[in-house]
N, C-alpha and C positions, 0 to 999 in steps of 0.2 A: 490525290485525285480531286479533292475538294478545291484545292488551289487552282487547278486547271479549269474546273467548272466556273469558279469565281472569276478567273481571268477572261473567260469567254463571255460571261454574263455582264461584266462591267461595261463593255462597249454597247451592249443592248440597252442597258440602263441609261447610258449617256445619250443615246439616240432618242429614247423616250422622253428624257428630261428636256433635251434640246428642242424636240418637236413641240412639246406642250408649252414650254415657257418662252423659248427664244424665236422659233420659226412661226408658229401659229398663234402664239400668245393666248392660249386656251380657247381659241375660237374654232370649233369643229362643226362641220355640217354632218349631223348624225345620220340623216337619211342617205348621204353618200357612202357611208360605211357599207351599206347593203346593196349598192348599185355598182355593177362591174364597170360601167362607163362613167362613174362618178369621179370626183376629183382625187379620190384615193385609189383608183384603179391602176394607175401607173402603167407598167409594162407587164401585162398578164397577172396583175395583182401584186407584183414585186416592185418596190421602189429601188431602182438601180443606185441612186445616191446613198440610200441607207445601207445597201449591201457593200458599197465601196467604203463607207465610213466604218462599218462593222469590221471589215477585213483589215483596214488600217489599225483600228483599235486592238484587234487580236494580235496582229503582227507585232506591234509595239509592246503589247503586254507580255508576249512570249519571246522577245528578242534575246533575252538572257539564256534561253535554252540553246541558242545557236552561237552566240557570241559570249564565251566564258567570262571576259572581263565585265560584262554587263549583267552577270547572273544575280547581282544584288537587286536588280529591278524586279525580279520574280516575286520578291516579298511585297511589292507594291503593284502587282499586275492588275488587280481589280480597279484600283483608283486610277492608275496610269491609262488603262484601256478606256475607262469611262471618260476621262478628260480628252484624250485624243479623238475618240469617236464623237464626243459632243462638239468639239471645235470643228472637226472635218464635216460633220453633217450640217452644222449651222452655216458654214462657208459655202458648201455645195448647194444647199437649198436656197440661200439668199442670192447666190449667183444665178440660179435658175429663175427666181422671181424677178430679178433685175432685168434679165434677158426677155422674159415674157411680157413685162410691162413696157419695155422699149420697143417691141415689135409693133404693137398697135399705134404707137406714136409715129413710127416711121411710115406705116401705111397711110396714116392721116396726112403726113407731110407730103407723101408722094401724090395723094389725091389732090391736094391743094395746089401742087406745082404744075 
């Protein structure tokens, strides 16, 4: 039972580490934590990209339960889930930031033309 809990918590830890060190680089707006319309409000208080990364991490962590030849991965489920979720979350959030920074530039270009 503890192995399953660890396998599920590994991706959560990966997202927390990625958000703090790689995505936001330890720059948080503390007042926005308490504002539903703040930058951390996302979609009803849930970050869809974090949910996707968590699901990917959990699926990879427990793939050995479904695919018997990969059952050896269950011994590493916590670390495997952490790494997969960390990478997935970082990629998804950086893609969102790249898109959101490109939109104002396109609007300015349209206004100038």
